[in-house]
N, C-alpha and C positions, 0 to 999 in steps of 0.2 A: 443644314443638310438640304441638298436639292431635292425637290419633288419632281421626279422624272417619270413620264409615261410614254413608252416607245412602241405602243401597239394599240391601235384603235381604227375604227371603220366609220365611213360615212355613206351617204346615199350614192356616192360614186361607185360603190360596190354593193355590199349587203348590209350596210348600217341603216339606222332609222332616221338619223339627223343629217342635214346638209353639212358640208365641210365647215362652213363658217360657224354653225351652231355647235359643232363638236369642239372647236377651238374655244368658243365662249364658255362652254360648260367646263372645259378643262381649266380655264383661267379662274372661273368662279370657285373651283375646287382646290385652287392653290398650286396648280401645276406650273413649274418653272421652265421645263423643257418638254416639248411634245413632238411626236412623230405620227403623222397620219399614214397608216399602212393599209390602204385599200387593196383588195385582191386584184392583182394582175392589171392594174390601171392607175395612171398618174393624173387623171382628170381633176381630182379634187385638190391637188396640191396648190395651185395658184391662189384660189380663194382662201384656203386655210392659211397660207403664208401671209396673205394680205392682212387678215384679221389678227394673226399672231403679232405681226409687226406693229399694228395699231395698239395692241394691248401690252407691248413690251415683253412678250414671251419668246423665248428661243424656240425656233421651229426647225425641224430636221426633215428633209425629204425622206419619205419611206414608201415601201411597197411590200406586200406579202405575195410571194410567187408560189403558185400551185405546181408541185412537181410530183413525179412518181418515183419511188425507190422501193425495190424489193416487192413490187406488186401492191404497195400501199401509197395513198396520197399523203404527202408530207408538205409542209410549208416552210419556205425559206424567206426570211425578211431581209430586204436591202435597206441600208441607211446611208444618208449623207452622200448621195450620188448626184451626178449632173442629170437633171430631169429631161434635158433635150438630147441625151445620148442616142444616136440612131439605132445602134445594135440593141440596146435595152428596149427601146420603144417597139422595134420590129419584133423582138422576142415576145414581149407582152401581147402584141397584136396576134401573134401566132397562137398563143394560148386562148385568147378570147374567141377566136374564130371557132365555130362549131358549138359554142355554148347553147345557142338557140335550138339547134338540131338535137343536142343532148337533152334539152328540156322537153322537147316534144316526145322523145323516147321515154323519158321518165314519166310523163303524163300517160303515155300508152300503157306502161307497166302498171301504174296505179289504177288505171281504168279496168285492167283485167281482174283486179281484186275488188271492183265495185266502187272505186272512188273516182268520180267523174269531174270534169271541169277544171282539172288541175293546171293545165297549161295557161289558159286565160286567167285563172285565179292567181297563179304565181306571177304572171306578167303584170298584173295590177300593182304588185308590190315592188316591181323592179323599175326604179327611176331610170337606170341605164340598162335597156333591154339586152345589150351585148354582154352584160355581166349577170344575166339571170343565173341564180344559183340555188343550191339546196335550201338555203335560208329563206328564199322567197317562197318556195314550195311549203316549207314548214309554217310560215306565217299564214298562208292560205288554209292549210289543214287545221290550224288552230282556230282561225276565223270561222271555218265551216263546221267546227265542233267534232272533228275526227279525233283530235287529241287535246289535252288540257293546256299544254305549253310546247314551246319550240323544242326543248330538250327531249320531250317524249316522242315527238315526230321523228327526230333523228334516230333515236334508239329503236323505234318500231318499224320505220319505213325506209329511211334514206341513207343508211350506212351499208357497207359491203355485206352481202348475205341477206339483206332485207328486200322486200318485193319492189320498192321504188328506186333502188340504187342502179345507176347506169354508169359504166366506165366512160372515161374521156381521155383523149391523148393530151397528157400534161407535159411539161418540160422535164428534162432530166436534171439531176443534181448538178452535173458538170455544166450544163447550159445555164442554169439559173445563177450559179455562183460566178460563172464567166461574165454574164451580162452585168452583174452588180459591180464586180471588180473592174471591168472594162470601162464603166461609167464613173470610176473613182470612188466607189462606195465600200461599205463594210457589210459582209454577209453574216447572218445569224440564223441558227435553227430556231423556229418558232415553237413554243409550248411542247417540248419533247415528251413531257409526261402524258400527252394525249394519244401518242401513237401506240398501237398494239404490237410492240416489239419486245421480244425477250431480251434479257441482258446481253447475250452474245450478239443478237441482231442490232441492238442499239449501238454497241461498240463498232460493229462493222459499218453502220451508217455514219457514225462520227469519224471513223477512219477515212471513209470516202470523202466526207465533207472537208476534213482538214487537208486531205491530199489535193482537193480541188482549189484550195486557197481560202476556205471558210475560216472566219476569225472569231466568231462569238456564238453564244448559246443563251436562250432565254431561261433565266433561272427563276425569277419571281414572275408568275403569270396569274391572271385571274382564275385560270382553271387548274393551277398547281396546288397540291396539298403540301403540308409541311414536310412530309416524307419526300415528295418530289423535289422540293428545294434542297434538302439534304443530299439526295442522290445526285442531282445534276450540278450542285456546287462541287461535290467531290470529283465528278467527271471534268468540270471546267478546270479545276486545279491540275488534274492529271494530264489533260490535253493542252493546257496553256491557253484556253479560250478566254476571251473577254466575256463579261457578264452583262446580260441585258435584262430589262424588266418592262412589263406592259400589262395593262388591264385586259386587253382584247375586247374593249368596250364596243358594243354594237348599238346599244340604245337603252333608254330607261326601261326597267322592268324585264329586260331580255338578256342581261349580261351577268356574268359571275360577280363582277365588282364594278364600281363606278370609276370614272376617270380620276386619277390622282389619289386613289385610296389604297395603294399597294403597300405592303410591308417593305422595309428597306432591304437592300442586298446585303448578304453577309459581308462584313467589313474587310475581310482579307482578299476578296475578289476584286479584280480590276474592272471598273465599269466600262462598258463599250463606248460611252460618249467621250472617253479620254482619247479615242482614236479618230473622232470627228474633226474635220478641218474647222478652223475658227470661222 
């Protein structure tokens, strides 16, 4: 059975390890097929592919696109696309623009509740300043002793309704799927179990996703429970979606699960990699 991990991050976005080190760690954990899916940026793909080729690992171009649906931030993963596609690259650039101004607004909001130095602190953790994110703020707040771990920071400060959360203009579902398909790729919904959607809302989102041309859904994820796997496997069968799997690895000690340590997909589902070009 193939060991496949199609969701992970590097320092090109909000991961802790450089792209080459992510690939080496995956290889040492027995991964046969890997996709690096940094947020809204393709900069880590060349280095990752080069190391994967050296190690004899199958590498798949990936990206995790930040979108807004129904007033919530949702993530759509693109796989096996042409990384030099102009429309995809222009679209991702449009999402990245404004991240620094958003970060300044987040820092201002946190300062109003007595937590200072957040912008400079978060920027120290962002190897790619244009992709400064909530994760970089979370690492600073852990370092400064505000919270014990990254997950606690998100829950207390930087999710909707909390004092450090600031909206940003993300892509639409239609835009993100269109960019991926236009570049010859496959579009998947990332970790659907993490979204605070009711069952009817989830169905509406999946209806829209399929209508736009979306083809897959992440079934086994580092952040999914066994119940999530059961629920989204059932929805994959109902909608005819391909099944994806990924650890959502960000770094040692900070992730739900390590690279390559996922449970297998349910055997009756069609794996998304069957749709990838050779």
